[in-house]
Structure formats: C-alpha cells, structure tokens
Residue, then its C-alpha position, 0 to 999 in steps of 0.5 A: m500500500d502506498s501512502l496515498t491509500i493509507l491517507s485516504i483511509v486514515i483521514p476519513i476515520i480521523l474525521i469521523l472520530a473527531f465528529l463523534i467526540i464533538r457530538t459526545l461532549r455537551v456543555i451544560p451552563e451553570y444555570q441549567r441541569g441536564i437529565s440523561f436517558r440511556f435507551g429511555h432509562l434515567r441515567s443521571e443528572l448532569k451537572p454544569g460543565i462538559n458532559m459525555v452524551i453518547p449519540l443515538i444511545d443517550s438523550l439529554q433534556r435540559v432544565d432551567m434552574r433560574v426563576i421562571t416568570l409566568t404572565i397569567p393572561p387576563q382573567e374575566v372574573i365574576t365576584k361574589d356580588n356579581v360584578p365582572a372584573r378583569v384580573n392580571a397576575v404574574v407567577l414567579f417560580r423556580v425548579v428545585d429538582a431537575k430530575d423530578a421536573v422531567l419525570k413527574v410533570e409533563n410540562y411544568p410551566i404550562a401546568t403551573s400556569q393552568i393551576a394559577q389561572t383556575t385558582l385565581r378564578s376560583l378564589l376571586g369568584r368567592v369574594d365581593l368587589d370591596t374585598l377584592l379592592a381592599h384586601r389584595d395582599d391577603l388575597n395574594a397570600d391566599l393565592q400563594s398558599i393554594i398554588d403552593s399546596r396544589t403544586r407541592p408534589w411537583p419539583c418547583s420551589a414554594q417561592w411564589l409571587v402572585r401580583l394582582r392587577l384589577s380593572v373594573n369598568a368605570a360604568q360598573r363602578s358608578f352603577r355599584l356606587a349608585v346601588s350602594l347609595r340607594h341601599p346603604h344596608s345591603 
C-alpha cells in the first residue's frame, strides 16, 4: 500500500472520530441541569460543565434552574356580588429538582400556569368587589398558599409571587356606587 491509500483511509476515520467526540461532549451552563436517558432509562443528572452524551444511545433534556416568570393572561372574573372584573397576575417560580421536573410533570410551566389561572378564578369568584379592592395582599397570600399546596408534589420551589392587577369598568363602578347609595344596608 502506498501512502496515498493509507491517507485516504486514515483521514476519513480521523474525521469521523473527531465528529463523534464533538457530538459526545455537551456543555451544560451553570444555570441549567441536564437529565440523561440511556435507551429511555434515567441515567443521571448532569451537572454544569462538559458532559459525555453518547449519540443515538443517550438523550439529554435540559432544565432551567433560574426563576421562571409566568404572565397569567387576563382573567374575566365574576365576584361574589356579581360584578365582572378583569384580573392580571404574574407567577414567579423556580425548579428545585431537575430530575423530578422531567419525570413527574409533563410540562411544568404550562401546568403551573393552568393551576394559577383556575385558582385565581376560583378564589376571586368567592369574594365581593370591596374585598377584592381592599384586601389584595391577603388575597395574594391566599393565592400563594393554594398554588403552593396544589403544586407541592411537583419539583418547583414554594417561592411564589402572585401580583394582582384589577380593572373594573368605570360604568360598573358608578352603577355599584349608585346601588350602594340607594341601599346603604345591603
């Protein structure tokens, strides 16, 4: 064999090996964790830095460990005294256990958003407009407590921050004021 034939065999092998090595090494940033599966079975949690993930054998799911901000879409709520109101909310949460975030909940941001929305509508539907306007901090605390209890089995931390922003139509407010002036004891 001449040297040209040897080079034509060795160079493609070296290129293939270099490609496989590059595909095998995965960098996990400091703010993420990686969950590795080998043939579908949980292998380990990969820490930040350079990790080996064998192509076609291992799969990698990344989980962001930073605080996640969810803006809850405006919710139309009818209060206990039948006053329609529009409420906006924001929920902040953080994943505590990356492995459980992948294994226990299919899509934890969407699931958290759905629970926050239903809890918001349910809780605010049980209070009257005056309570809603005057006791927002108490309602925030109640929302945090309820959301935390419903998501306790999940891998998210209990660091919830729910902020309410309420908008009531001016016509509804003037109607409510007129009704309260006509019937001061109702």
